[in-house]
C-alpha positions in Angstrom: 7.0 11.8 33.3 9.3 10.6 30.6 8.0 10.5 26.9 8.1 7.3 25.0 11.1 8.7 23.1 13.0 8.8 26.3 12.1 5.3 27.4 14.7 2.5 28.0 12.6 0.5 25.4 13.2 3.2 22.7 16.9 3.4 23.5 17.4 -0.4 23.6 15.7 -0.8 20.2 17.8 2.1 18.8 21.0 0.2 20.0 19.8 -3.0 18.5 19.2 -1.2 15.2 22.6 0.3 15.1 24.3 -3.0 15.9 22.3 -5.1 13.4 24.2 -6.4 10.4 21.6 -7.9 8.1 18.3 -6.9 6.7 16.0 -9.2 8.9 17.6 -8.0 12.2 17.6 -4.4 11.2 13.9 -4.5 10.1 13.0 -6.2 13.3 14.9 -3.7 15.3 13.2 -1.0 13.5 9.8 -2.4 14.1 10.7 -2.6 17.9 11.8 1.1 17.9 8.5 2.1 16.4 6.7 0.1 18.8 8.5 1.9 21.6 7.4 5.2 20.2 3.8 4.1 19.2 2.3 0.8 20.1 1.4 -1.4 17.1 0.6 -5.0 16.3 2.3 -5.7 13.0 4.7 -4.2 10.5 5.5 -4.9 6.9 8.7 -3.5 5.1 8.3 -3.5 1.4 9.6 -1.8 -1.7 7.2 -0.4 -4.4 8.8 0.0 -8.0 7.6 1.9 -11.0 8.8 -0.9 -13.1 8.4 -4.1 -11.2 6.1 -5.9 -8.7 6.6 -5.1 -5.0 9.1 -6.8 -2.9 8.5 -7.8 0.8 11.8 -7.6 2.9 10.3 -8.2 6.3 6.8 -8.7 7.9 5.2 -9.8 11.2 2.1 -11.2 9.6 0.7 -14.6 10.7 1.0 -17.4 8.0 -2.6 -16.9 6.8 -1.9 -13.2 6.6 1.1 -13.7 4.5 -0.8 -16.0 2.1 -3.6 -13.6 1.5 -1.8 -10.3 1.7 1.6 -10.9 0.6 1.7 -13.8 -1.8 -1.4 -13.0 -3.6 -1.0 -9.3 -3.3 2.3 -9.2 -5.3 0.6 -11.2 -8.0 -1.3 -8.3 -9.4 -3.8 -6.8 -7.0 -1.3 -4.2 -5.7 -2.2 -2.1 -8.7 -5.4 -1.3 -6.8 -3.7 -0.5 -3.5 -3.8 3.3 -2.8 -0.3 2.9 -1.0 1.2 1.6 -4.2 -0.2 4.5 -6.1 1.1 6.9 -3.4 4.5 5.3 -3.5 5.1 5.6 -7.2 3.8 9.2 -7.3 6.2 12.1 -7.7 4.9 13.8 -4.5 4.4 11.8 -1.3 4.4 12.4 2.4 7.2 11.0 4.5 4.8 9.5 7.1 1.0 9.5 7.0 -2.2 7.6 8.2 -3.3 5.3 5.4 -6.8 6.3 5.8 -5.9 9.9 5.1 -4.5 8.9 1.6 -7.3 6.4 0.6 -10.3 7.0 -1.6 -13.6 7.5 0.3 -15.2 4.1 -0.3 -11.9 2.2 -0.1 -13.0 0.1 2.8 -16.2 -0.9 0.9 -14.1 -2.1 -2.0 -13.8 -5.7 -3.1 -9.9 -5.1 -3.0 -10.2 -4.1 0.7 -12.5 -7.1 1.5 -10.4 -9.7 -0.3 -6.9 -8.4 0.8 -6.6 -5.8 3.5 -9.5 -7.1 5.8 -7.9 -10.5 6.1 -4.9 -9.0 7.8 -7.3 -7.8 10.7 -5.6 -4.4 10.9 -7.9 -1.7 11.8 -5.7 1.2 11.0 -2.2 1.7 9.8 0.5 4.4 9.6 3.1 4.3 6.7 6.7 5.7 6.3 7.7 6.3 2.7 11.2 7.1 1.4 12.6 7.2 -2.2 15.5 4.9 -2.4 16.1 5.1 -6.2 14.7 6.8 -9.2 12.2 3.9 -9.6 11.8 2.6 -6.0 10.2 3.7 -2.8 10.6 1.8 0.5 7.5 1.7 2.6 7.2 0.7 6.4 3.6 -0.2 7.1 2.8 0.0 10.9 -0.5 -1.6 11.7 -2.9 -1.8 14.7 -5.8 -4.2 15.1 -7.5 -2.8 18.2 -7.9 0.9 17.7 -7.0 3.8 15.3 -3.9 5.9 15.5 -4.5 9.4 16.8 -3.3 12.6 15.5 -1.0 12.9 18.4 0.7 9.6 17.6 1.1 10.7 13.9 2.9 13.8 15.3 5.1 11.6 17.5 6.1 9.5 14.5 6.8 12.7 12.4 9.4 13.5 15.0 11.3 10.3 14.5 10.7 10.4 10.7 14.3 11.4 9.8 15.8 8.6 11.9 13.3 6.0 10.5 14.0 7.2 6.9 17.8 6.8 7.5 17.3 3.3 9.0 15.1 2.4 5.9 17.6 3.6 3.5 20.3 1.6 5.3 18.3 -1.5 5.0 17.8 -0.9 1.3 21.6 -0.5 0.7 22.3 -3.8 2.5 19.7 -5.6 0.5 20.4 -7.3 -2.8 17.4 -5.5 -4.3 19.5 -2.3 -4.5 21.8 -3.6 -7.1 20.2 -6.6 -8.9 18.3 -6.1 -12.1 14.6 -6.5 -12.3 14.3 -8.0 -15.8 11.8 -10.7 -14.9 9.9 -8.4 -12.5 9.9 -5.8 -15.3 8.0 -8.0 -17.7 5.6 -9.3 -15.0 4.8 -5.7 -14.0 4.4 -4.6 -17.6 2.1 -7.4 -18.2 0.0 -6.7 -15.3 -0.2 -3.0 -16.0 -1.2 -3.7 -19.5 -4.0 -6.0 -18.4 -5.2 -3.5 -15.9 -5.0 -0.4 -18.4 -6.7 -2.5 -21.1 -9.4 -4.0 -19.0 -12.8 -3.9 -20.9 -11.0 -2.7 -24.1 -13.2 -3.6 -27.1 -16.5 -3.4 -24.9 -16.2 -0.2 -22.9 -15.5 3.4 -24.1 -12.5 5.2 -22.8 -14.5 7.1 -20.3 -16.2 3.9 -19.1 -12.9 2.4 -18.6 -11.6 5.3 -16.6 -14.7 5.0 -14.4 -14.1 1.3 -14.0 -10.6 1.7 -12.8 -11.5 4.3 -10.2 -14.4 2.2 -9.0 -12.0 -0.8 -8.6 -9.7 1.4 -6.5 -12.4 2.3 -4.0 -13.9 5.6 -5.3 -17.5 6.4 -4.7 -19.8 7.9 -7.5 -19.2 11.4 -6.0 -15.4 10.9 -5.8 -15.3 9.5 -9.4 -17.2 12.6 -10.5 -14.6 14.9 -8.8 -11.7 13.0 -10.2 -12.9 13.2 -13.7 -14.8 16.7 -13.5 -18.1 15.3 -14.5 -21.5 15.2 -12.7 -22.4 12.3 -10.3 -25.5 11.6 -12.5 -23.2 11.1 -15.5 -21.0 8.7 -13.5 -24.2 6.6 -12.6 -25.2 6.4 -16.3 -21.7 5.3 -17.3 -21.7 2.7 -14.4 -25.1 1.2 -15.5 -23.8 1.1 -19.1 -20.5 -0.6 -18.3 -22.1 -3.1 -16.0 -24.5 -4.0 -18.7 -21.8 -4.4 -21.3 -19.7 -6.6 -18.9 -22.8 -8.7 -18.0 -22.5 -8.0 -14.3 -24.5 -6.6 -11.5 -22.2 -5.9 -8.6 -18.8 -4.6 -7.7 -17.9 -8.1 -6.6 -18.3 -9.3 -10.1 -16.3 -6.5 -11.6 -13.5 -7.2 -9.2 -13.6 -10.9 -10.1 -13.5 -10.1 -13.8 -10.3 -8.1 -13.2 -8.7 -10.7 -11.1 -9.3 -13.4 -13.8 -7.8 -11.1 -16.4 -4.7 -10.6 -14.4 
């Protein structure tokens, strides 16, 4: 029995990828090639920058999904996305399951409910490749019906070098590889300052650290591990910061941040 990587669908998709001469057709062919290797129900190709908001090159989301996940996402909430933090980090995997790189309570976070949940994706795999000193190109491969298995992750690791080469080729063809990001720089800097300074003047530095981790989907125990303090201490800080901000829930905390952005 032939493997998926020996199928006519895989070979045909690879042929289209080689023959494509623009970003859209190359990204679509790459999505087809991934589908021939591992079944999926949606892809998004985007660039994360250390000094500018994300840029979306290609996606297969429905209009409602684009409105909620793409247009609103790049306006600031991407700062809470574990994938953004992973992409701009110095060390990152070439391909991974999103859930393996997310905080323990990410799916219970307001960020997840407001942005990720509306894409109706149950699971996702991500390819990440650095394309410049400040930019990482990411291919999100999503599935609505079931989770990706470890065997499927291993299959995608087999094609990782080829997928990375295709992603780098798409980046070189795009105008993003050469144009300046001056406007994006100022927007990203403003958003980053708003996030970093959220609660300044009301909260202590430790309370602000805890606030940022809570917003990114960390549980009390996870916050304690990240900061090297006891879970009980985190709970005390959480009660204090909620009182100072005049809120009683994570939803209200998230809303305050979005209003600040």
